[in-house]
ZASETOR-654343 format. One record per residue (C-alpha): residue number from 1; x, y, z. Coordinates in steps of 0.5 Angstrom, whole numbers, plus 500, padded with zeros to 3 digits. Each point is the difference from the previous one (the first is absolute). Layout:
! ZASETOR-654343
<atom NUM <X Y Z>>
...
***
This chain:
! ZASETOR-654343
<atom 1 <381 495 788>>
<atom 2 <494 500 504>>
<atom 3 <499 504 506>>
<atom 4 <500 498 507>>
<atom 5 <493 499 503>>
<atom 6 <498 506 505>>
<atom 7 <499 496 506>>
<atom 8 <507 496 499>>
<atom 9 <506 503 504>>
<atom 10 <507 498 499>>
<atom 11 <505 502 506>>
<atom 12 <507 502 500>>
<atom 13 <505 497 504>>
<atom 14 <502 507 503>>
<atom 15 <493 502 502>>
<atom 16 <500 501 508>>
<atom 17 <495 495 504>>
<atom 18 <496 506 503>>
<atom 19 <499 503 493>>
<atom 20 <497 493 497>>
<atom 21 <496 499 506>>
<atom 22 <497 507 500>>
<atom 23 <498 499 493>>
<atom 24 <498 493 500>>
<atom 25 <498 498 507>>
<atom 26 <497 493 498>>
<atom 27 <507 498 498>>
<atom 28 <502 500 508>>
<atom 29 <499 492 501>>
<atom 30 <505 498 494>>
<atom 31 <506 504 504>>
<atom 32 <497 497 507>>
<atom 33 <501 493 497>>
<atom 34 <507 501 499>>
<atom 35 <501 503 507>>
<atom 36 <498 508 500>>
<atom 37 <495 499 505>>
<atom 38 <501 504 506>>
<atom 39 <506 504 497>>
<atom 40 <500 507 499>>
<atom 41 <493 502 502>>
<atom 42 <494 501 496>>
<atom 43 <503 501 494>>
<atom 44 <506 496 500>>
<atom 45 <508 502 501>>
<atom 46 <503 505 496>>
<atom 47 <504 495 495>>
<atom 48 <499 498 493>>
<atom 49 <497 494 497>>
<atom 50 <506 498 498>>
<atom 51 <503 500 507>>
<atom 52 <495 497 503>>
<atom 53 <500 494 495>>
<atom 54 <508 499 502>>
<atom 55 <499 501 507>>
<atom 56 <494 495 500>>
<atom 57 <503 495 496>>
<atom 58 <495 501 494>>
<atom 59 <501 499 493>>
<atom 60 <498 507 497>>
<atom 61 <497 498 494>>
<atom 62 <495 496 504>>
<atom 63 <499 505 505>>
<atom 64 <498 505 494>>
<atom 65 <495 495 497>>
<atom 66 <497 499 506>>
<atom 67 <499 507 501>>
<atom 68 <498 502 493>>
<atom 69 <494 494 501>>
<atom 70 <498 503 507>>
<atom 71 <500 507 497>>
<atom 72 <495 497 494>>
<atom 73 <496 497 505>>
<atom 74 <502 493 500>>
<atom 75 <496 497 507>>
<atom 76 <505 495 501>>
<atom 77 <506 504 499>>
<atom 78 <498 505 505>>
<atom 79 <497 495 505>>
<atom 80 <504 501 507>>
<atom 81 <504 495 503>>
<atom 82 <496 498 507>>
<atom 83 <504 500 506>>
<atom 84 <496 495 503>>
<atom 85 <500 504 507>>
<atom 86 <496 506 503>>
<atom 87 <502 507 498>>
<atom 88 <503 502 507>>
<atom 89 <505 494 499>>
<atom 90 <501 502 493>>
<atom 91 <502 507 503>>
<atom 92 <504 497 505>>
<atom 93 <504 496 495>>
<atom 94 <501 506 496>>
<atom 95 <503 505 505>>
<atom 96 <503 495 505>>
<atom 97 <507 502 498>>
<atom 98 <499 507 503>>
<atom 99 <500 497 507>>
<atom 100 <506 496 499>>
<atom 101 <504 506 497>>
<atom 102 <498 505 505>>
<atom 103 <501 495 506>>
<atom 104 <507 499 496>>
<atom 105 <501 507 501>>
<atom 106 <499 500 507>>
<atom 107 <504 495 502>>
<atom 108 <506 502 496>>
<atom 109 <499 507 503>>
<atom 110 <500 497 507>>
<atom 111 <503 493 502>>
<atom 112 <503 500 493>>
<atom 113 <505 505 497>>
<atom 114 <499 505 506>>
<atom 115 <501 495 505>>
<atom 116 <506 498 496>>
<atom 117 <503 507 499>>
<atom 118 <499 501 508>>
<atom 119 <504 493 501>>
<atom 120 <505 502 495>>
<atom 121 <501 507 503>>
<atom 122 <502 496 507>>
<atom 123 <505 496 497>>
<atom 124 <503 506 496>>
<atom 125 <501 504 506>>
<atom 126 <502 494 505>>
<atom 127 <505 498 494>>
<atom 128 <498 493 501>>
<atom 129 <495 495 497>>
<atom 130 <499 497 507>>
<atom 131 <497 506 503>>
<atom 132 <493 498 499>>
<atom 133 <496 493 502>>
<atom 134 <500 495 495>>
<atom 135 <492 499 501>>
<atom 136 <499 507 498>>
<atom 137 <504 499 494>>
<atom 138 <496 494 498>>
<atom 139 <494 503 502>>
<atom 140 <501 506 495>>
<atom 141 <503 495 494>>
<atom 142 <493 496 501>>
<atom 143 <496 506 499>>
<atom 144 <504 502 494>>
<atom 145 <499 493 497>>
<atom 146 <493 499 502>>
<atom 147 <497 507 501>>
<atom 148 <503 504 494>>
<atom 149 <502 494 495>>
<atom 150 <494 495 502>>
<atom 151 <495 505 500>>
<atom 152 <501 503 494>>
<atom 153 <501 493 496>>
<atom 154 <494 498 503>>
<atom 155 <496 506 498>>
<atom 156 <503 500 493>>
<atom 157 <499 493 499>>
<atom 158 <492 501 502>>
<atom 159 <499 505 495>>
<atom 160 <505 498 494>>
<atom 161 <500 493 500>>
<atom 162 <493 499 498>>
<atom 163 <500 505 495>>
<atom 164 <506 497 497>>
<atom 165 <496 493 499>>
<atom 166 <494 504 498>>
<atom 167 <496 497 506>>
<atom 168 <497 503 507>>
<atom 169 <503 499 507>>
<atom 170 <498 494 503>>
<atom 171 <497 501 507>>
<atom 172 <501 508 501>>
<atom 173 <497 499 507>>
<atom 174 <506 495 502>>
<atom 175 <505 505 497>>
<atom 176 <497 505 504>>
<atom 177 <501 495 506>>
<atom 178 <507 499 498>>
<atom 179 <501 508 501>>
<atom 180 <498 500 507>>
<atom 181 <504 494 502>>
<atom 182 <506 503 497>>
<atom 183 <500 507 503>>
<atom 184 <499 497 506>>
<atom 185 <506 495 500>>
<atom 186 <504 506 497>>
<atom 187 <499 505 506>>
<atom 188 <499 495 505>>
<atom 189 <507 497 499>>
<atom 190 <503 506 499>>
<atom 191 <498 502 508>>
<atom 192 <500 493 503>>
<atom 193 <507 498 497>>
<atom 194 <504 506 503>>
<atom 195 <496 499 507>>
<atom 196 <500 492 500>>
<atom 197 <503 500 507>>
<atom 198 <494 504 503>>
<atom 199 <493 496 502>>
<atom 200 <496 498 494>>
<atom 201 <505 503 494>>
<atom 202 <503 494 498>>
<atom 203 <493 496 499>>
<atom 204 <498 507 496>>
<atom 205 <506 499 496>>
<atom 206 <498 492 499>>
<atom 207 <493 502 498>>
<atom 208 <502 505 495>>
<atom 209 <504 495 497>>
<atom 210 <494 495 499>>
<atom 211 <496 506 498>>
<atom 212 <505 501 494>>
<atom 213 <501 493 498>>
<atom 214 <492 499 500>>
<atom 215 <500 507 496>>
<atom 216 <505 497 495>>
<atom 217 <497 494 499>>
<atom 218 <493 503 498>>
<atom 219 <504 504 495>>
<atom 220 <503 494 497>>
<atom 221 <493 496 500>>
<atom 222 <497 506 497>>
<atom 223 <504 502 494>>
<atom 224 <501 492 498>>
<atom 225 <492 500 500>>
<atom 226 <500 506 496>>
<atom 227 <505 497 495>>
<atom 228 <496 494 500>>
<atom 229 <493 504 499>>
<atom 230 <503 504 494>>
<atom 231 <501 493 496>>
<atom 232 <506 502 497>>
<atom 233 <507 496 499>>
<atom 234 <505 503 505>>
<atom 235 <506 504 496>>
<atom 236 <507 500 501>>
<atom 237 <500 506 505>>
<atom 238 <495 497 504>>
<atom 239 <506 494 502>>
<atom 240 <503 506 504>>
<atom 241 <494 502 503>>
<atom 242 <498 494 502>>
<atom 243 <507 498 503>>
<atom 244 <500 507 504>>
<atom 245 <493 498 503>>
<atom 246 <503 494 502>>
<atom 247 <506 503 503>>
<atom 248 <496 506 503>>
<atom 249 <496 494 504>>
<atom 250 <506 496 502>>
<atom 251 <504 506 503>>
<atom 252 <494 502 504>>
<atom 253 <500 493 504>>
<atom 254 <508 501 500>>
<atom 255 <499 507 503>>
<atom 256 <496 497 505>>
<atom 257 <504 495 503>>
<atom 258 <506 504 500>>
<atom 259 <497 506 503>>
<atom 260 <497 495 506>>
<atom 261 <507 497 500>>
<atom 262 <504 507 501>>
<atom 263 <495 502 505>>
<atom 264 <500 494 504>>
<atom 265 <508 500 500>>
<atom 266 <503 498 507>>
<atom 267 <506 505 499>>
<atom 268 <504 505 495>>
<atom 269 <504 494 498>>
<atom 270 <495 496 497>>
<atom 271 <496 506 498>>
<atom 272 <506 502 495>>
<atom 273 <501 493 498>>
<atom 274 <493 499 498>>
<atom 275 <500 507 496>>
<atom 276 <507 498 497>>
<atom 277 <497 494 497>>
<atom 278 <493 501 498>>
<atom 279 <499 507 499>>
<atom 280 <504 501 494>>
<atom 281 <496 494 496>>
<atom 282 <493 503 502>>
<atom 283 <502 507 497>>
<atom 284 <502 496 494>>
<atom 285 <493 497 499>>
<atom 286 <497 506 502>>
<atom 287 <504 505 495>>
<atom 288 <502 495 495>>
<atom 289 <495 495 500>>
<atom 290 <494 504 501>>
<atom 291 <501 507 498>>
<atom 292 <505 500 494>>
<atom 293 <496 494 497>>
<atom 294 <493 504 501>>
<atom 295 <504 506 496>>
<atom 296 <503 495 495>>
<atom 297 <493 497 498>>
<atom 298 <496 507 500>>
<atom 299 <506 503 496>>
<atom 300 <500 494 495>>
<atom 301 <492 501 499>>
<atom 302 <500 508 500>>
<atom 303 <506 504 499>>
<atom 304 <500 498 492>>
<atom 305 <493 503 500>>
<atom 306 <500 506 505>>
<atom 307 <507 502 498>>
<atom 308 <502 497 494>>
<atom 309 <506 496 502>>
<atom 310 <502 495 496>>
<atom 311 <498 493 503>>
<atom 312 <505 494 501>>
<atom 313 <500 494 496>>
<atom 314 <496 494 502>>
<atom 315 <506 496 501>>
<atom 316 <503 505 504>>
<atom 317 <494 501 504>>
<atom 318 <500 492 502>>
<atom 319 <508 500 501>>
<atom 320 <499 506 505>>
<atom 321 <495 497 504>>
<atom 322 <504 493 501>>
<atom 323 <506 504 502>>
<atom 324 <496 505 505>>
<atom 325 <496 494 503>>
<atom 326 <507 496 501>>
<atom 327 <503 506 502>>
<atom 328 <495 502 505>>
<atom 329 <499 493 503>>
<atom 330 <508 499 500>>
<atom 331 <502 506 504>>
<atom 332 <495 499 505>>
<atom 333 <502 492 501>>
<atom 334 <507 501 499>>
<atom 335 <501 506 505>>
<atom 336 <497 496 506>>
<atom 337 <504 494 498>>
<atom 338 <506 504 500>>
<atom 339 <499 502 507>>
<atom 340 <499 493 502>>
<atom 341 <506 497 497>>
<atom 342 <506 504 497>>
<atom 343 <501 495 494>>
<atom 344 <502 504 494>>
<atom 345 <495 496 496>>
<atom 346 <494 505 503>>
<atom 347 <504 506 499>>
<atom 348 <501 498 493>>
<atom 349 <492 498 499>>
<atom 350 <499 507 503>>
<atom 351 <504 504 495>>
<atom 352 <497 496 495>>
<atom 353 <493 502 502>>
<atom 354 <502 507 500>>
<atom 355 <503 500 493>>
<atom 356 <494 497 498>>
<atom 357 <495 505 503>>
<atom 358 <505 506 497>>
<atom 359 <500 497 493>>
<atom 360 <492 499 500>>
<atom 361 <499 507 502>>
<atom 362 <505 503 495>>
<atom 363 <497 496 494>>
<atom 364 <493 501 502>>
<atom 365 <501 507 501>>
<atom 366 <505 502 495>>
<atom 367 <495 504 496>>
<atom 368 <497 504 506>>
<atom 369 <505 504 502>>
<atom 370 <505 506 498>>
<atom 371 <499 498 492>>
<atom 372 <492 499 500>>
<atom 373 <496 505 496>>
<atom 374 <493 501 501>>
<atom 375 <495 501 495>>
<atom 376 <499 507 503>>
<atom 377 <502 505 505>>
<atom 378 <497 497 507>>
<atom 379 <501 503 507>>
<atom 380 <501 493 503>>
<atom 381 <505 497 495>>
<atom 382 <506 503 503>>
<atom 383 <497 496 507>>
<atom 384 <500 493 496>>
<atom 385 <507 502 497>>
<atom 386 <503 502 506>>
<atom 387 <498 494 504>>
<atom 388 <503 495 495>>
<atom 389 <506 504 501>>
<atom 390 <500 499 507>>
<atom 391 <498 493 499>>
<atom 392 <506 498 496>>
<atom 393 <505 504 505>>
<atom 394 <497 496 506>>
<atom 395 <501 494 496>>
<atom 396 <507 502 498>>
<atom 397 <502 502 507>>
<atom 398 <497 493 503>>
<atom 399 <505 496 495>>
<atom 400 <506 504 502>>
<atom 401 <498 499 508>>
<atom 402 <505 495 501>>
<atom 403 <506 504 496>>
<atom 404 <498 506 505>>
<atom 405 <501 495 506>>
<atom 406 <506 497 498>>
<atom 407 <504 504 496>>
<atom 408 <497 508 501>>
<atom 409 <500 500 508>>
<atom 410 <507 496 501>>
<atom 411 <503 505 495>>
<atom 412 <497 506 503>>
<atom 413 <506 505 503>>
<atom 414 <495 502 505>>
<atom 415 <493 497 503>>
<atom 416 <495 503 505>>
<atom 417 <498 496 506>>
<atom 418 <494 498 496>>
<atom 419 <505 498 494>>
<atom 420 <505 496 505>>
<atom 421 <494 496 503>>
<atom 422 <498 498 493>>
<atom 423 <507 498 498>>
<atom 424 <500 496 507>>
<atom 425 <494 496 498>>
<atom 426 <501 500 492>>
<atom 427 <493 503 499>>
<atom 428 <498 508 500>>
<atom 429 <493 501 502>>
<atom 430 <501 507 497>>
<atom 431 <501 498 493>>
<atom 432 <495 494 501>>
<atom 433 <495 506 502>>
<atom 434 <502 504 494>>
<atom 435 <498 494 495>>
<atom 436 <494 499 504>>
<atom 437 <498 508 499>>
<atom 438 <502 500 493>>
<atom 439 <495 495 498>>
<atom 440 <494 502 505>>
<atom 441 <500 507 499>>
<atom 442 <504 501 494>>
<atom 443 <496 495 496>>
<atom 444 <494 498 504>>
<atom 445 <498 506 502>>
<atom 446 <501 504 494>>
<atom 447 <496 495 496>>
<atom 448 <494 501 505>>
<atom 449 <501 508 499>>
<atom 450 <500 499 493>>
<atom 451 <494 495 498>>
<atom 452 <496 503 505>>
<atom 453 <501 507 497>>
<atom 454 <498 497 494>>
<atom 455 <494 496 501>>
<atom 456 <496 504 506>>
<atom 457 <499 506 495>>
<atom 458 <497 496 495>>
<atom 459 <496 496 505>>
<atom 460 <497 507 502>>
<atom 461 <499 503 493>>
<atom 462 <506 505 500>>
<atom 463 <504 501 494>>
<atom 464 <507 498 503>>
<atom 465 <503 505 494>>
<atom 466 <497 506 504>>
<atom 467 <503 498 507>>
<atom 468 <507 503 503>>
<atom 469 <506 496 498>>
<atom 470 <501 497 507>>
<atom 471 <508 502 500>>
<atom 472 <500 502 507>>
<atom 473 <498 493 503>>
<atom 474 <505 497 494>>
<atom 475 <506 504 502>>
<atom 476 <499 500 507>>
<atom 477 <499 492 501>>
<atom 478 <506 499 495>>
<atom 479 <504 505 504>>
<atom 480 <499 497 506>>
<atom 481 <501 493 498>>
<atom 482 <506 501 497>>
<atom 483 <503 504 506>>
<atom 484 <498 494 504>>
<atom 485 <503 495 496>>
<atom 486 <506 504 499>>
<atom 487 <501 502 507>>
<atom 488 <498 494 503>>
<atom 489 <506 496 497>>
<atom 490 <504 506 502>>
<atom 491 <499 499 507>>
<atom 492 <505 494 500>>
<atom 493 <505 505 498>>
<atom 494 <499 506 504>>
<atom 495 <495 501 506>>
<atom 496 <498 507 497>>
<atom 497 <496 497 495>>
<atom 498 <495 497 505>>
<atom 499 <496 507 501>>
<atom 500 <500 501 492>>
<atom 501 <497 494 499>>
<atom 502 <495 501 506>>
<atom 503 <497 506 497>>
<atom 504 <499 497 493>>
<atom 505 <493 497 503>>
<atom 506 <497 507 500>>
<atom 507 <501 501 493>>
<atom 508 <497 493 498>>
<atom 509 <494 502 505>>
<atom 510 <499 507 498>>
<atom 511 <500 497 492>>
<atom 512 <495 495 502>>
<atom 513 <495 504 504>>
<atom 514 <500 505 494>>
<atom 515 <498 494 495>>
<atom 516 <495 498 505>>
<atom 517 <496 506 501>>
<atom 518 <500 501 493>>
<atom 519 <497 493 499>>
<atom 520 <495 501 506>>
<atom 521 <497 506 497>>
<atom 522 <499 496 493>>
<atom 523 <497 494 504>>
<atom 524 <495 505 504>>
<atom 525 <498 503 493>>
<atom 526 <504 506 499>>
<atom 527 <502 503 493>>
<atom 528 <505 505 498>>
<atom 529 <498 507 498>>
<atom 530 <497 499 493>>
<atom 531 <497 493 500>>
<atom 532 <493 499 501>>
<atom 533 <497 493 500>>
<atom 534 <492 502 501>>
<atom 535 <496 506 503>>
<atom 536 <499 504 493>>
<atom 537 <498 507 501>>
<atom 538 <494 503 498>>
<atom 539 <503 505 495>>
<atom 540 <507 501 498>>
<atom 541 <504 506 501>>
<atom 542 <506 504 496>>
<atom 543 <505 497 506>>
<atom 544 <498 492 499>>
<atom 545 <506 496 497>>
<atom 546 <499 497 493>>
<atom 547 <502 493 502>>
<atom 548 <496 500 506>>
<atom 549 <494 502 495>>
<atom 550 <501 495 496>>
<atom 551 <500 495 506>>
<atom 552 <493 503 502>>
<atom 553 <497 500 493>>
<atom 554 <503 496 495>>
<atom 555 <495 502 495>>
<atom 556 <504 507 500>>
<atom 557 <506 497 497>>
<atom 558 <498 500 492>>
<atom 559 <498 507 501>>
<atom 560 <506 502 503>>
<atom 561 <504 497 495>>
<atom 562 <496 503 494>>
<atom 563 <501 507 504>>
<atom 564 <508 499 499>>
<atom 565 <502 496 505>>
<atom 566 <502 494 496>>
<atom 567 <506 498 505>>
<atom 568 <494 497 505>>
<atom 569 <499 494 495>>
<atom 570 <507 498 504>>
<atom 571 <498 496 506>>
<atom 572 <506 502 503>>
<atom 573 <500 507 499>>
<atom 574 <492 500 503>>
<atom 575 <503 497 506>>
<atom 576 <506 505 501>>
<atom 577 <500 507 497>>
<atom 578 <493 501 499>>
<atom 579 <499 499 507>>
<atom 580 <504 507 502>>
<atom 581 <497 504 494>>
<atom 582 <493 504 502>>
<atom 583 <494 501 495>>
<atom 584 <503 507 500>>
<atom 585 <507 498 498>>
<atom 586 <497 496 495>>
<atom 587 <496 505 496>>
<atom 588 <505 505 500>>
<atom 589 <505 495 497>>
<atom 590 <495 498 495>>
<atom 591 <498 507 498>>
<atom 592 <493 499 503>>
<atom 593 <495 505 504>>
<atom 594 <501 497 507>>
<atom 595 <493 502 502>>
<atom 596 <497 497 493>>
<atom 597 <504 494 501>>
<atom 598 <498 498 507>>
<atom 599 <493 501 498>>
<atom 600 <500 495 494>>
<atom 601 <504 495 505>>
<atom 602 <495 500 505>>
<atom 603 <495 499 495>>
<atom 604 <504 494 497>>
<atom 605 <501 498 507>>
<atom 606 <493 500 503>>
<atom 607 <497 497 494>>
<atom 608 <497 506 497>>
<atom 609 <502 498 493>>
<atom 610 <504 495 497>>
<atom 611 <508 501 499>>
<atom 612 <501 503 492>>
<atom 613 <501 494 496>>
<atom 614 <506 500 495>>
<atom 615 <506 496 498>>
<atom 616 <504 501 507>>
<atom 617 <494 500 504>>
<atom 618 <494 496 499>>
<atom 619 <499 497 507>>
<atom 620 <504 497 506>>
<atom 621 <499 493 497>>
<atom 622 <503 502 493>>
<atom 623 <506 503 504>>
<atom 624 <501 493 504>>
<atom 625 <502 496 493>>
<atom 626 <505 496 498>>
<atom 627 <506 503 496>>
***
C-alpha cells in the first residue's frame, strides 16, 4: 500500500468546523460557497461537517472532495464566491436577521403578547369577552401577526433562504428598508387603530398599513430575485414557501381595507356586521395561509436535516399541498358566502374546506409530533414536537366546532351567561378563540421559539450543546396555552373560569421573556461560561479548561491525546465534558505532575516546539481524517 502524501488530508465527517478552519483556514471559501458565509464568526459554527452538509443540502462526499482539493492547494477549489456587493452590504446581509429578531422580541413583549395578556386579564375579571374594544383586540392581533410572526419570518428568510439555495441575498439595502417600513407599520398601527377617533390617528393607522404592504412587497421581490440569482431549480418545499409569500401579501391588503372599514363604520351594528363577516377569513389567511404554510415549507426542508425527522413521501407532499390550498381558499370564501346567504351548499363547502385543511395538516406533520425521534438529544426538539401536537389539537377542535355548537351546548345542564349567548346565536366566541389560541401560541409561537433557539447560537458561533435547556420558557408557554384553551372553553359553562383564563397570559409572557432575553444576549455576543471564540491568553494556567484550550490552540490536541487524554479525539466530548475539566484536574487524573504538564502544554500551545509524534498524535491534520 502506498502512503498518503504528506500534503494530502482526508477530512472526517464528524470533524467540527472550527477545528477544520483553524487547521486549514484556506478551505473557508469551499464552505462559504455552500452557505457558511457570515455564520458563527471567524471560525464558523460549532457543528460537524456532516451536519453542515445535511443542513445546507450538500452532498457530503462532494464536500469532502472539495475540502481535500482546497487543503492540497487547488486554486479552483479554494476560489471564493464573489458576492458582487460592497463589504458593508455583505455584512448587512449576514447579520440582518438580528434586527428583525430583536424587533420581534420587542413587539411581542409590548404590543403583542404583553398587551394581549393585559386585555385577557380585563376580560377575565369582567367576566365577559365584550369588556374591551374590538379595535384594541384587532390592534393586538395585528401586532402578533405582523410584528411577532412577520418579523421573525422575514429575518429568518433573509438569512436562511439564500443559504438554502447556495446563493447570496439580493439587495440587502432594500431588505433593510423593508425592516424600517415594517417596524414603523407595526408600532404606528398599534397606536393609531385603538385611538382612531382622535385627530390624525386614523390616518396614522392607514399610513402604517401602506408601509407594511410596501415592506412585504419588497420582501417578496427580494426573495424571488434571490431564488432566481441562485440559478437552481425550485424544490417541493418551496411550493409551500411561495404560496405563503402570496398569502402574506394578500392578507396585508385585505387587512388594510378591513381596518379602514371598521374605523369608519357609521355605528356599532355595522361594525359588528363587518367583524362577523370578514374578520374570520382574514385570520384564516394570516394563520393558515401565511404562517402555517411557511412553517410547513421550512420544516420540509430543515427538520430532517436539523432534527433527523423522517420526511414525508414526495407524493404525500403534493397531495397535502393541494389539500391545504383548497382548504385555505375554501374556508375563507365559503365563510363569507355563508354569511351572505343561508344556503346549505355554502355550509357544506365550508365544512369540506375544514376537512381538507385538517387532513393535509395531519398527513404532512404526522412524523413530526409525539413519535418523532431525532438524531441526537437537542434542547429545541421538544418545542417542535409540542408545536405539532398543538397544531393537531387545533385542527381537531376546528373539525368538531359544529358539533360543539349544535350538540354540546344544547345538551349542557348549566350554561354561563356567555354560554347562553353562544347557544342563542349558534356560535361560541369562547370556543373559536380557544381554537385560534391553540394554533397561534401553541403551534406558531412554539415553532418560533424552537427554531430561533436552534439557529441563533449557530449563527453566533456558540455550541448549542453547552447552553441551558430552556425548560422554563417551554413549560411556562405550554402551561399558559393549556390554561387559556381549557378555561376559555369552560367560560361557556361556569363564570368562575374567566379569571383563570385571564391569568394564563402572564405565564406565556413570562416564558417568552425568558427566552427572548436568552436569545438577545447571544445576538449581542454573550457566550456561556467555558466558551471562548477568540481572545486567547498569553499563557495558560492550571485553572484553564482543557476544552477551551483546544479551542484556543488546536495544535495542543495531539499532545493531550498522547499524554493519556484519548477521549478528546471525540468532538462531542471536547465540546461538553472537556469544557469543565481544568488543567490541574486533567493532570491529576492522568497521573502527571501538574506544573511540568502545564509547562509542556504552554510550550506546545505557544509554538515553542511541535507536538510529539506518534500513532495517536502526529498532528491536528492527522486527527481530521476519514474513519
